N, C-alpha and C positions, 0 to 999 in steps of 0.2 A: 775218455775215448780209448779204443784199443790201439795198441802199437802197430806199426807197419808190419812187423814180423808176424803178429797174430793174424792180420788180415790176409797176408800171402799164404800162410799155413792153412788158413781156413778154407781156401779154394781147393787145395789138394785133399783136405779132409772131407769136403762137402759131398764127394761122390759116394762115400760109405756111410754118411751120417744117417740117412733115412733108414737104411737096413739095420744099422746098429741100434737105433732108437726103438725099432720094432722088435728085433730079436733079443736084444740085451736089456732093453728098458733102461737105458742110461740117460743122464741129464744132458741138456743141450748147451749148457754153459759151465764154466769151470769153477767159479768161486762166488761167495757172497760179496756184496758191495763193500769196497775197502776205502771209498772216498771219505775223507774227514776234513774239517769237523762237520757233523750233521746236526740239524736243528729240528725242533718240533713246532708245528703251527696248529692251533686248535680253532676249528671253524665255529660258526654260530650254533651249530647243532651239537657241538661237543666232540666231534671227530678230530683225530690227530693225523696230521700229514707231515711225514718226515722228509727233509730235503737237504741238499747241500747247495752252495753257491758256486756257479760256474765262473770261469775266468773273465767272462764278459759282464759279470755282475748280475746275471739272471739266475733262476733257480731250476734245479732238477728234482722232481719228486721221486723218492725211492721206496716209500712205504706209506700205508694208511691203516687206520682202525675202522674206516668205513668199508665193511666187507660184505654188505648185503644190499639187496634191492637196487634202486636206481642210484648210480654213483655219478655225481656231478663233480668233476675235478676242478678245484679252484684255479682261477687265472692269476691270482696274486697271493703270496704267502709272506706275511710280515713285511709287506711293502716291496717284495721282490717279484718280478714277473716270471711266471712259470713258462719255460720254453721247451722243456724236455721231460719225458716220463721214463723212469728207470735208467740207470747208467749201464754201460756195456760190461762192467765187471760183476754184475749181479747174476745169480743163478735162480732167482725167484721172481714172481710177479710182485707188483706193489701190494697185493693182497696177502702175500706170504705163501701162495701156492707154488709148487715146484712141478717139474715135468713128470716125476715118478711117484710123488707122494703129496699128501695134504692138498687135494683139489679143493677149490672154492666152489661151493654148491649153492650160494645164496645171492651172488651178484647177478642181476637180470639185465641190466643195461648200463652203458657207460657213455657219458657225454664229455668229450675232450674239448677244452676251451680254445678259443680262436688264437691264443698266444702261443700255443705249442707248435713247434716246427719239427720235432724229432720224437719218435717212439723208440726207446731203447730195447735191447734184447729182452725177450720174455716178459715184456711190460704187463700183459694181461693173460699169460698162458694158464691153461688148465682151469678155466672158469666154466664149469659144466652147465650152469644155468643161464649163461650169458646168451641172450637172443637178439640184442639190439646194441649197435655201436654208432655214435655220431662223431665223425672226424671232421675237423675244420679245414676249409680251403686256406692254405698257407702251410699245411703240413708238408715237409720236404722229404724226410727219410723215415723208414720203418726197419727196425733191426731184425735179428734172428728170432724166429718163433714167437712173434708178438701175440698171436692168437692160437698158438699150438695147443691142441687138445681141448679147444672150446667147442665141444662136440654138438652143441645145440645152436651154434651160430650159423645162419644161412636160411634158405638155400641161395639167397641173393646178397651181394655185398657191394657197397659203393665206395670207390676209392676217389678222393679229391683229385682234380686235375693238377694240383700243385705238387703232388708227390713225384720226386725225381728217382728214388730208388727204394726197392723192397728186398730185404735179405731173405735167404731160404728158410723153409719150415714155418713161415708166418701163418699159412692157412692149412697146415697138415692137421688131420684129425678134426676137421670142422664139417658142417653140413653144406658148406658153400659150394655150389655147383656153377654159379654164374657170377662173374666179377664185372662190375661196371666202373668205368673211369669217367669223371665229369670233364667238361671241356676246359681248355686253357686259352685265355684270350689271345687272339692273334696267331694261333698255331693250329696245325692239323695233326691229330694223333695218328702215329704210324705203328705203334705196338710196343712190346717189351723186347729188350735185347740184353745180351750178356756184357756189352760194353756201352759206356755212356755216350760215345759218339755214333752208335748205331752200326759199327763195322763188325761187331761180333755176331754170334748166332742168335736168331730170333727165339724168344721164349714163348713156347706154345701155351703152357699153363703155369701160372704162378703157384698152383697147388702142388706141383711136382718139381718146381725149380730147385736145383741143387747148388746154386750160386747166387750172387747178388744180381738182381734184375733191375734194368734201368728203363724208364719210360722215354720213348723217342718221339720227339715233336718236330715237325717241319714248319718253319715260319711261313706264314701266308704272304702272298704278293698283293700289294695295293698300289693304286695310281695316285700320283701327285699331279693335279691339274694346275697349270701355270698361267697366271693372269699377269701379262706384261704391264698393266696399269698405264696405258698410253704409249708404251714402247712396242718393240717387236722382239719375239723370241721364237726359237726353233730348236727342238720340237716343243709342242705345247703340253705334252703329257709324258711323264716319266714313271716307270714301274720300280717300286722299292720293296724290299723284304722287311717284315715286321721286326722291330727292335734292332735295326742296323743303322749305322751312320750313313747319311745320304746326301750331304752337301756336295760331295765330289761328282754326284750323278746329275746335278742340276746345271743347265746351260746358263750363259751370261747374256741377258737381254741388252738391247741398245735403244737410246732415245736422244734425239738431238737436243743439245742445250742442258743435258742432265748427266750426273754421275750416278752409276748404279751402287746402291747401298747394300743390297742383299735381298733374300727371299724371306717373307714374313707369313705366318699363319693369320695374323691380325695386324693390319697397318697401324691401328690405334694403340698397340701394345708393343713396346720395344723389346719386352722379354720374350716375344714369340719369334725373334730373328733366328733363322736356321744357321747354326755354327757347325764347326767340324765335330763337336762333341754331341750334337743333337741326334737323338735316336728316334726312329719311327715308332711311336708308342700308341698309335691309334689303330684300332682293329677295323679299318675301313679306309675309303678314299678320302683325300683332303684337298682343299684348294690352297695354293700358295700365291702370294701377291708380291710383285716387284716393288721395292722401295727405292725412291729416287731422291737425289739432292741436286737442286738447281745449280748450274755453273755460274759463278760470280767472279767479277774483276774488282781490283782496288785502284782507286785514283787518289794519289797523294799530291798535296799542294805545298810547294816550296815558296814561302812568301819573302824570302831573301831579307830577313831581318825585320819584316813587318809582323803584324799580329798573326797568331797561329790559326790556320784554317784546317778543320778536321778532315781526315780522309773520308772518301765515300766508297761504299760497296755497291756495285752495279750488277744486276742479274743479266744473264746472257740476252743480247738484243736491246738492252736498255741504254739510256743516255746519261752522261755525266751532267749534273746540275751545276751551272756557273754560280759560284758562291756569292751570296749577298748578306750583308753589305760588303763593299770592297775592303780589303785589308788596309791597315793604317801603319805608317812608319814616320817617326819624328823627323821633321825637316824635309820631307819628301812628298812628291805627288805620284799617286798610283797611275801607271800607264796601261796596265792590262795583263792578261795571262798569256804566256807564250809556251811554244812546244819545247824549247830548250833554253840554256843559259847563254847561248851565242848571241853576239850583237845583232846578227842578221836573222835571228830566229823569227818564224812566222807566228802570228796569233793562233792560239789553240782553237780548234773547231769543236764547239760543244754540241753541234747538231749531228755529229757522226758517232754511231755506237762504237765503243772500244772493243778490240779483239784480244787484248792482253792487259796486264797491269801497266799503269802509266803514271809518270810524274809531270806536273804542270808547274811553270815557273812564273813568278811575279817580276815586273820591271818597274823602275822608279826614276824620277827626275828631282834634282836638288832645288829647294825653295830659296828665294831672296827675301830679307826682312829689313824693316825701317827702324833706326835708332833715333828717338826724338828727345832733344834737350829742352825741358820746360823750365823757364826762369822763375816760375812760381811767384808772380807779382813783381819780379824785377825786370830788367832790360838786358839784352833783347828778349822778346816774348818767347818764341820757339824757334829751334833750328833742327833740320832733318838730315839724316845720313842713311844711305842704302848699303846693306852688307849681306854677303851670302851666309847661308846656314853653316855654323861651325867656325866662322871667322873670329879672330881674337881682337878685342878693343883694348888698346894698351893704356890710354889715359883720356881725360876729359878734353873735348874739342872746343868748349865754350867757357868764358869767364864772365858771369852776369854781375849786375849791381842793382841796389834797391834803397830808396830813401828811408832813413831812420833805422836801418838794419845793418848787421854785419853778416857776410856770406860764410856759411859753415860747411859747405861741401855739397856733393850730389847724393840723392836718395832715390831708392826704388819706389817710394810711396810719397804722396802729397803731404802726409802727416809727419814726415821726416823721422820715421822710426826704424827704417832699414837702410843704412848707409851703403853706398856702392863701393866695392873694393876692386880697384883696377889692378891688373887687366881681368876681363871676363869674356866668355865665349857666347856668340850669337846663336840662340836656339829658337828665335821667333821675334815678331815685332815687339819693341820695348820702348817705354817712355820713362825718362829719368827726370827727377824734380830737384830744383835748387833748394838748399837749406839755408834758413835765415834765423838770426837772433835779434829781437827788437831792443832799442836803447831805452834805459830807465830814467824818469824825472820825478821831482818832489812836488806834492801838493801840501800847502800850509793852511791850517784852519784858524780864522779869527772869530771868537765866540760872541763879540759885541755885547758885553756886560753879562754874558752867561758863562758857562763853563763847558769844556769839551775834552774828550780823551778818545784817541790820541790827538796830539796837537798837529801831527803831519803824517803823511803816508808816501810811499814811493810807488810809481805806476809806470809800466812799460809803454813805449810809444805805440799809438794806435789802439790801445786797450780801452774798452768801455769801463768807466770807473764809478758810475753812479751808485752801484750796489756796494762799493767799498767805503762810502762816506759815512762817518759817525753821526749820531743825533745829539746835539747839545741840549742843555737844560738852563731855564731861567725862571725863577719863582714869579707866579702871577702872569706868566706870558705863555703864548702858544707859538712853537717853532714853525716858521713859514718855509724854510729851505735855505740852501747855500747860494750866494750870489758872487759872480766874478766882479761886479761893480754894484755896491749897495744903492747908489743913486739911480741906477738903471734897472727898473723892475723886469725888463726883458732879459737881463743877464742871469736869470734863475737857472741853475744847473738842472738838467732833465736827464731822463734815462738814455737819451741819445748822445750824451757827451762822450767824446773820445779824446784820449791823451795826445796832446801835440808833442812837438819836438823841443819843449822848453819847460822850466819850472813855472807854477802858478800859485796865487793866493786866493782863498775863498772866504767870504764874510757871512755870518749867520744873520737871518732876517726874523723879526719877532712882531706879535700883536698881543695887546692886553686881553685877560680872561674875564667873563661875566658868569654869575652863579644864579641858581633857581631855588626858591623856597616854596615847596608844594604843600598843600593842606589836605589831609585825609580825614573827612568828618565822620567816617565809620557809619554811614547810613543816614547821617543828618543832612541838613541843607548844605549845598556845595559852597566852598570858599575858593576864590581866584588865586592862582599861582603868582608869586611876586618875583621880579627880576632884580638882582642885587649885584653891585660891583664887588669884585674880589676884595675882602677886608671890611665891607660895609655891613649894616644891620637889617633884619627883616622886621616889618611892622606888625603888631598883634592885631588880628581882625576882630569884628563883632562876633560873639559866641553863636554857633549854629543851633538849630532845634531839630528834635527827633521824636515821633509819636511813641508814647508809652515809656519814655526815658527822660532822665534829668542829666544836663551837661555838667561835668565835673571840672575839666581843664584840658590844656594842650600839653602833649608829651612828646619826648624825643624819639620814642620807638613804640612798637605795637605789642611788646611782650610785657610780662608781669613785673619785670625789673626796671621798666622805663622811669625816667625822671621828668619832672615838670620842665617844659622847654623855657629857656631864658631868652627873651627877645632882645636884650641890650648887649649881647655878646657878638663880636664881629664874626662873619662867615668866611671861611677859606675853602669851602666845598659845597656842592649841592646838598640840600637837606629835604626830608619829608617830615612834616609835623602832624601828629595824630591826635584826634579828639577822643576823650574817654567819657563813657556814659554809665549810669546806673539804671538797671531795668526796674519798672514799677511792678507790684504784685496785683493779680487778677483772680476773682472767685468765679467758678463755674458750678451751677446748680442743676441737678438732673431730676425732672419730674416724670415718673414712670407710668402715669396715667392708669392707676389701679393694678399695675404689675408689681413685681417684687421691688422693694426699695433699693435705690442706688445712692451712695454717699456723694456729696458735693466735693470739689477739689479746688485747691489754690495753686496757681501756676505763676511763674515769672513771665513777664511779657517777652514775646519772641519764642517761647517754648510751645510745642504742640500740646494740645489738650490730650492727656492719656485716655484712650478709649476704655471705658469700664466694661466688665463682663455684662453680656446681654441680660436684661431682666427676663423673667418668664411670666406668662399668663396662660393658664390651662386652656388648651384647645385653640390657641392663637399662635400666629407667627410674628415675631418681632421684626419690624421693617426699618429700624434706624431711629436716630435722634434728629429733631427738627427745631428750627427757631420759632415756628408758628404752631400753636396748639389747636388750630381750628381747620385751616385748609391743608396744612402739612405740605406746602409747596417747596419750601427751601430746606434741603437736608444738610445737616452739618457734616463737613468732611474732616474727620480726625487726622487723616494722613497728610493734609496740606494746609488747612485753615489756621491763621494766626489771629487771635482776638486781642483788642486793646482795652476792653472794658469788662466789668462784671457782667455775666451772661447767664440766662436760664434756658436749658434745652428740654424738649418734650418727646416722650416715647410715642411711636406710631405702631399700631397693631392691625393684623389682618387675620380673618378666620383661617384655620389650618386645613390644608388638603394633604392627604397622605397616599403614598403608593402602596397598593396591595399587590404583592407578587403572588402569582398563581403557580405553585409547584405541582406538575402533573405526576411526580414520582414514577418516572419511567415511561409515562405516556406522552401525548402531545396535546397542546392547547393553544388556541388563538382567540384573543391576544393572550400573552403570557403575563400581563399585569394590567390593573385598572387604577384610576385615581378616585378617591372617595373623600368628600368634605367631612370634617369632624362633626359628629352628632347628627349625621343625616343617614338615611338607609344606604346599604351597599349597592342597591340597584341590580340590574340583570347580570348574572354570573354566567360565563361561557361553560359549555359542557366538554370535558376532555375525552380523549379516546386512548386506548392502550390494547395492544395485541393480547388476546387470550384473557382479557379481564372485563368485568362489568363495573361501571362507575357507581360508587356508593355515596358520593357527596363530598363537599368541601368542609374541612374542619380547621379551626383556629389553633393557636398555640396551647390552648387549654383542652384540646381534643373535643371541642364542642362543634357540632354541625352548624354551619352558617348558611342562611338563605338570603334571597335578595331583599327581603323586607326587614332584616335585622339592622339595628342602628349601629353605626360606626362609633364606638366609645373609646377606642384606643388612640391616644394622642401621639402616635408615632407610626412610621412605616411598619408594615407587618406582612406576614406570609400566610396564605391559606394553602393547605396541603390536600391533594386529592386522595380519597380513600377508594380502595378497589377490592373486589372479590375475584380471586383467581378462578378461571373456568377449568373444568376437567374435560378430557377427551379420551377416547378409546383408541389404542393402537392394536390393530389386528396383525398377527404374525403369519405370513404365508410361507410355508417351508419349501415351496417350489419343488414338489416331488419328494420331499423328505418327510420327516415326522417331527412334530413339536407339541408340547403341552406346557401350560395352557395356550390356546390360540389367541387369546385376547387379554389385555391388561389395561387398567384405567390409570391415567397419570394426570397430575396437576400441572398446569402451565407454569413455566418458569422454575420448576423444581428439577433437581437432577433426576435423570431416568432411573438411576440406582440399580434396579433389577430388571433383567430381560430374560425371556425364555431362550433356551438353547436347543436348536434342532439337531436331528441326526439323519443322515442319508447314507445308505450303504454304498461304499466305494468312493465317497467324496469327503473332502475336508471343508468344514464350514469356514467361509471367508468373511462373514459379517452380515448384518442386516442393512439393507439399502432401500431408499425410496425409488420412485419411478424414474427420477433423474440420475440415479446411480450414486447418490450421496450416501456415505456409510455412517451409521450411528452406533455408539457404544454406551455402556451404562454410565460412563463418566460425562456424557453429553447432557446439556440442559434441555428439558422438554419445551420446545418452541413451536409446536404445531398449533394451529388455530382452528382445526377441525379434526374430526375423526379420520385416522390415517391408517394405511396398510403399508407395512414394511415387508420386503421380500428377501428371503434367504439367498445369499450369494454362495455358490459352490465352486470348488476347484477339484477337478478329477484327481484322485489320489493315485500316484504310481506305486505299484507293489513289485517287490523283488521276488522272482522265482529262482530258487537255487536248484541247479540240476545235479543230482547225485547219480554218477554213472555206475555205482555199485561195483567198484573194482575195475571199471574201464576208464577211458579218458574221453573228455568232451571239451569242445571250445566253441563259444564261450561257456563259462561255468555258471553264469547268471543271465537272466533276461528280465526286462521290465514289461509288465502287463497292466491293464486297467480293468476294473470290475465292469462286468456286463459286455465286454468286448471279446472277440476271439483271441486265443493265445498267439495266433500267427505262426509263422514258420519256426519250427523247433530244430536245433542242431541234432545231428545223428552221432551218437557216441560209438566208440569201437572198444572191443574187448577180445583179446586173443582167445580163440577156441569157442566163441559164443556167437549166437545170432541175436541181434537186437529185436525185441518184441514190441517196444514202444515205451513211452513215458507214462507213468501212473501216478495218480494222486492218492496218497494213503491217508484216509480220513478216519480218525478215531471217533466212534460214536460215543462221545463222552460228554454228556450233558446232564445237568442236575437242576431241577426247579428249586429255587431258594425262597423259603417263606421267612417272614420276619422272625429273627432270633432262632431260626431253625439251624441245625448243623448244615454247614456248607461244605460239601466235599464232592470229589469226582472219582469214580471207579475207572482205572486205566487198564483196559484189556480184560478179557474174561478167561484167558488161559486155554481157550479151546483150540484144537488143531486147525490147520489150514487145509482146505480141500482143493486148492488149485496149484499146488506145487511150487509156489513162489517164495516160500519161506516166511511169509508174514502171518501173524496170528492176531486175531481180535480186531481186524481192520477191514473195511470195504475198499477194494482197489478199483479206481476209476481210470480208464484209459483216456489220456489227454492227446488230442490232435490239434492241428493248426486251426481247425474250425470250431473247436470246443470253446464255449463261452465261459469266461472267468467268473466263478461264483464265490471265490474266496476273497474276503475283504481283509486280508492280512498277508504279510510276507510268508511264503510257504515253499515247500520242496516237492519237486517231482523226482521220482525214483525210476531209473532205467530197469526194465525187466529183460531177462536174457533166456535163451535156450542153449544149453551146452551142445556143442557140435558132436561130441563123442560122449559115450556112456551117460546118457540122460538119467537124471535121478528124480524120483518121485517124492512125495511128502515124507518127512521124517518123523511125523507124530507130534504130539503136544509139546509145547515149549512154555517155559515160565516167562510171563511178560516182563519186559524191562522198560525202564524209562527211556523215552526218546531223548537223544542227545543233541547238542550239549545242554540245552536249557529247556525249562518247562514254562509255558506262558498260558495264561488264561484270560478270557475276555468276559467281563461281567456286563450284562445288558439288563437294566431294570424295566419296570412296566411302562415307563415313559419313553423308552427307546434310548436312554442315555447309555453310552458304551464307554468302558474304561479298560485299558490294559493294566493288569494287576500282578504283583509279585506273589509267589507262593512257595511252599516247600512240601516234600513228602513227609508224611507224619512219622513213619519209621522206615527203616531199610527194607526194601522188598514189598512195602505196603502198596495197595492199589488205591489208597485214599490220598487225595491231593488237597491240602488245607491252605486257608488264607486268613489273614487278619483283616477285620473290617469294622466299621463304625455303623451300627444300626441300619443294616441294609434292608430296604423294602423288598417286596416280592419281585423276583426277576429270574433270569436265566444265566447260569454259569457254564461257559463252554471251555473245554480244554482243547488246546491246539498243540500237537507236537511240533517243535520248532527246530530246524536244522541250521538256521542262519547264524553266521558269525557277525559281530558288530564291526570289526575292522577299525578299531579306535585309531584316530589319525595320529595323536601325539603320544601313544603308548606303544613301545616296541613289544612284539609278541614274546620276547625273552624276559620281560619284566616279571618279577616274582608275583605281582598281584594282577597280571593281565586278565586271567580268567575271572577273578572276582570283580574287577571293574567292568568287564564285558558283560557278565551276568547282571550287574546292576543296571547297565544301559539297556540291555534287551528287555529287562523287566520294568523299564521306565522309572526306576528308582532315581537314576540320574538321567538328565536329558541332553547333556552336552557330549557329542561323539568326539570332540577335541579336548576332553578333560586331560589336565596335566596330573599324572599320578603322584608326583613327589611334591606338588604344591600344597602348602598348608591350607586346611579347610577352615572357614570362618564359622562363628557361632550361628549366624543366620543360615549358612549353607547346610550345616549339620541338621538344623531344624527341618529344612526341606527334605533331606534324605530320609529322616524318620517319618515325616508326613507322607512321602511317596511310598513308604513301605506298608501303608494301610489303605484298604479299599473304603472310600467314603461315599455316602449318599449325596452326590454333588448337588442334586436339585434342592435338597432340604438342608444343606450345610450352609447356614447363614449365622455366622458368629456376630452377635449384636453388641452394642455398647462401644465405648471408645477403645482405642488401641491400648494394650496393657502397659506399654512403656512409651515414654515421650519420644524416644529415638526410633520408633517402629511405626511404619505407615499402616493405616487401616486396611490397605489392600494386601498386606503381607499375611495371607491366609495361614501359611505354615507356622509362623511365629505365634499368631493369635491362637491357633489350634493347640500348639505345644504349651502355651501359657494356661489355657483352659484345662488341659489334661494334667497340669502341674509337672510337666516334663522339664520346663525351664522355670527358674525362679527370679532371675535378674540379680543386679548388684545392689548393695546397700543404698546407693544414691538414687535408686528407682529406675535406672536405665538397664538396657539389655546389651548394648554394644554389638549389634549384629555384624559389623564389618571387622570385628577384632578376631584374631586367631584364637583357637581354643586348645588348651593343653590336653594331654592324654588323660589325666585323672579327671578333669572337668568333663571330657567326653564319656568316660566310664560312668560318671554320675548320671548324665543324660540318658545313656543306654539303660541304666538300671531303673530310672523312673519310667521310661517307656515300657519296660517289661512289666513293672508293677501296675501301670495304668491300664494295661490290657490283660492282666492276670495270667501272663505267660509263665510256663514252667520249663525247666531244663530236663531233657530226657537223659543226658549224659552227665554223670558226676564222677570226677576222678577220685581215686582213693587218697585224698589228702586230709590229714588230721589237723593241719595248721596252715598258716600262710605259706604259699610257695616260696622257694628260696630265691627271691630277687635280690641281687647284690646291692641295689640302691633303694630298698623299700623304705629306709628311714627318711628319704626325701618326700615321700607321699604324705599328704595331710591326713590327720586322724579321721576327718569326716569322710574320706574316700576309702579307708581300709576295708570296710565291710563290702563295698561294691567290687573292689579289686579282688578280694578273696572269692566272691561269688563267681566272677567271670573266669578266674584262674582255675577253680575247681571244675568248672563246666567246659574247660578246654576252649573257651572263646578268646581268652587272653593268654598268650603264650610268651610274651616278652620279646626282647631283642638280643640276639646272641652277640657277645663281645669276647672273642677268644673262648676261654673256659667258663666265663660267667654269663648268667642270664640277667639282663638289665630291664627294669620296668620303665625307666625314664618318665616318671609321672609329670615332670615340669616341662617336658619337650612338647612343642606344638604338634598336633596330630595331623597327618597328611591324608589326602584323598585315598591313597592306596591302603593305608592302615584302616580307615573307616570301612572301605569296601570289604576287607578281609573279615572284620568283626560282624558286619551285616550278614555276610555269607554264612559264617558259623552260627549266628543266632537263628537264621532261618533253617539251618541244618539240624541244630541240636535242641530246638524248643518244642515243647508239647503245647497243644492248644486246648483249653477247656471247651466243653461242649457249647457253652453259651456264645462263643465267638468263632467257632469253626465255620 
């Protein structure tokens, strides 16, 4: 910024400045910019912007290398926001032009970004070609001579309403005759003045101003409409000036029962409360709403030592709620709520609304309680004493007594676990219990010829002692119990016995024991159990009998270690005596009745007869073994029957019936099986049905046809299989207004459709073949029609992009979308200074060539003849396009604006050498069947009118050249990318199909095969590569890889795979490119003068097998290597990227020659 001294001196100097600059041609500022440090910022287009950083952290631009055309000043440089252009110490514009020398003659327009608030002295002076300036709303100040000597700027100029001041000489020596200032919200413009407060002289013209001029604005007056929101206010409307504080102007409303909170713009938003700092920032009237707070009172409750009662908040006019439940206080009874603490206070009236905060008081009366002395089984039983709450009990008032016990004191509980400690305070009704300890006595045990331990016990008085008595023992006797008198059986001690208040003796009672001798005959005849006295003998019984067994003897246990039982030994316990047997052997004979022989078997009695394997008899079913060989009524049950004698069993047979399962092999049949008896005819066989097939008969497992009279000779279940002949049907293809060939094809039911005809219709995209119900069919579908069928082509109207070329003018929008066969519709009108718009024209090159098989295919572009209509186009027919013109182009195309110069009209300039339409050349090939392809191509030589293509055996057709002005606008590739043009060309020529291609992503082996495949024009109707896929990891549908394998462009790996998803190295890609060139006999027009391998720093990393191809591409300028400082790197082992492939394809199309056989 300039110093105050310079600003004051400037005013005195201003009167002479205009005359001095005219007469003496001196500069309008004194020195170059001296602010340091300064920095350089380079924009996306490579232009440099010099700036310094202000004290507020923003940037001021002081210089730029962008000194021509439209200048768009950046809003941010190196992360700093640009807020000023040129500093006041500079004597030059940011383009380097000064007041007296070095005018800028190339800048035509300037766009100042929205971030700029100040234009410094001489920011854009002496730009003689400047005609257009865009200043942002937000600009505050303009310094001295900002547009000084911009003599083509005008005659009108718009100043943003945000500008506060403009210094002198800003518009001197311009064409500006009319200055407009835009509006400023909330203000009325009054004009320009020599003082910022408007008290100076009015400035009549900024063009001749000799001092700083200030824009004067008067704030507008707006009304605040006041809504009292249920209250009263006066006045209801207040007038306020824009951007002034207005709280002091607002009246205070009133509302009974409420406190005024303030005025709000929105009652639901507290942030809209009007405060002393709130400014009127709305350019119009507003509504304000009164905010209210309901008046409330607090009722506090003093419970006077009772439970706490929470305070209540009561709104104006409301009642205090009497608390429930009542408060509580130990030893007291609640009497009610009172107005004060005084003894004569009145009860509080809860039915009258409060008019202020209030405290309400509780009153209480003291309780009286009973003390009960419980003798707890002694005497006297109970005594009662009444005592007031809080009274002190000094000692016991009662002395009890109890038989058989000693008194131990008073207790709080009946179980005598909490002794009373005198004295204690009365806090409620209480019962005290006398404590007692019982007297102890001895019980002595007399075992009566037995033994017992212990011999005596000690038991307390009154205690039940039955559970404490021991059990004595006496050999050969059973204990009957303890008796107080053995001669008195009623003196038996029972569970109810209680200890008296003296010692006692108890005598044991006994009875002799008897034993049992039981006999287990183990399945033999039963033997009775014997009763034997303790120490006596068991008598040996008569031996038992058992079928199929021989009795051996009696034993003392049932296990293998048992001993023979001795009957003359005395018994001292119960016993079980066991019989032992030996089983007899039995022979079972099997008579198979002419079936296969079955061996007899010998078993031990009691065992199950093991069931032998079933015998077999051809044509018969084995039905089991029987006791009877004639009637076969009693069948032998192997799983359960036990035989006791030698036995012969007989086989039973039944003629066999077998199930014949009927397999319809995809059809249907009812029934799906039949039963046939062995060695009899099959009988009637059902006829199956199957969609799309004719039944050809049933066949057996030997593939012999079986009829109903054939004899069933298979001795097992079997299956008959239906044989069929598949039907054939005709599919008719209806192109629905398009073109298709052939129109019919014959298909076999159940087989894949495999091949379909493909239609073509101008202006439409083929969406598939559909039946009458709208079902879509593809070649992968299976043929399931059961009659001749018609499929209908489904079409989707194709949108085409029309690029509008204003030919030096401007137009918005720059593209429109149209549809073939429909009108173009409304077209935007372009503008161009100094010209009158004549209309939009379609420039159509009459460039067609009929291509015969193996004939040279080329297009002549332009004939070089002069143009007779003065529009500068040569060799084209120009067609005027209006809104009603029907679209006849079935491709994206360009309309060019035509103009008539307003002054000095010019006529034709004579013949001109035709040039290629830019940026890309596209051709469309349409064969005799109507199939259309967009195909890549290249000019044969520089300046040639021949346009050549690579193709595979094209049939006769039409080759159309279409000049193309469109750009692809690749989504994921910035326009600054080094390979953008190459990738865009590949996309426009349909070599790549993905507009979102990632340029630096590595390309796979399979993707590179598709790039090469798309570089060739194929006869798609006849391109049927037969046979299996060339590699196990490649699908039969991958046409590109199958084509490349057939052309020997790819060879695969030693293990027989291709690895299509694997990335490909640069040297492997060079080899594929080389084989592609050899496959089509292509030659290079350009050969660099290289006698040996180019000097690649890492050539030793390349495989020997790749050196020949690397040298070929390097000498032809297709392979240029990668720069690494001073070295050129080949990087043969690096994976190749999409961008690198695009560059090589571009150079191949550019530098190759095409032999006549394939042009």
